[in-house]
N, C-alpha and C positions, 0 to 999 in steps of 0.2 A: 571582568574575570569570570563571573558566573556564566556569562554567555559562551565563553570559550570552553568551559567545562561541559556545558550542555551540548555544545557543538561536537566536542570530542566523544561524548557518550553516544550521541546520535550516529556519528560516523562509524564508531566501533560496532554498534548494534546493527547498522545497515550492512557492514562488511561481513560480520558473523552470520547474519541472516542469509546473505547471498551465498556464502560458503556452504552453510547447512543445506539450503534449498538445492544448490547445484549437486552436492554429493548425494542427497536423497533422491533427486530427480534422475541421476545417472545410475542409481541402484548401488552405490558404494556404501550407503548406510541403510540398514534395514529397520530403522526406528518407525518409519511411516510407510504405509503402502503407497506405491506410486500412483495408483488410480485415485486414491483419496487426495493425494498431493495435487494432481491435475484438476480434480473437481474443486478443491478449495481455491486454487489459483484462478480458475475460470469464474468462480463465484465472486472472488475479490475484484476481479477486473470489471465484471458486470455491475457490482455495487458501486465501484468507483465512478464508472461512466454515468450511472443513474444519479449519483450524488452530485456530480458536476452539472448535469442537466437540471436537477432540482435547485441547485444554488443559482444557476443562471435565471431560472424562472422566478425565484424569490427576489433576486436583484432587480429584474425587470418589473415585477409587481410593486415593489416598494420604492422604486426610483421616483424622485420628485418630478412632477409634471412640468414639461417644457411649454412655455407660452409662446 
């Protein structure tokens, strides 16, 4: 039951985030400057890619040795 509640919260947060981001990106909401929005998006993408690369490196480093 708790897993379903967490899933519903994550789904709702994701959909609200998409809606807010889309309206802010299109200029329908003036809460955030569009240039800042694009910069934050590019930063998040770069950090995400680098985090995946770091995780792959860590997994390769700590993998058990094959004989």
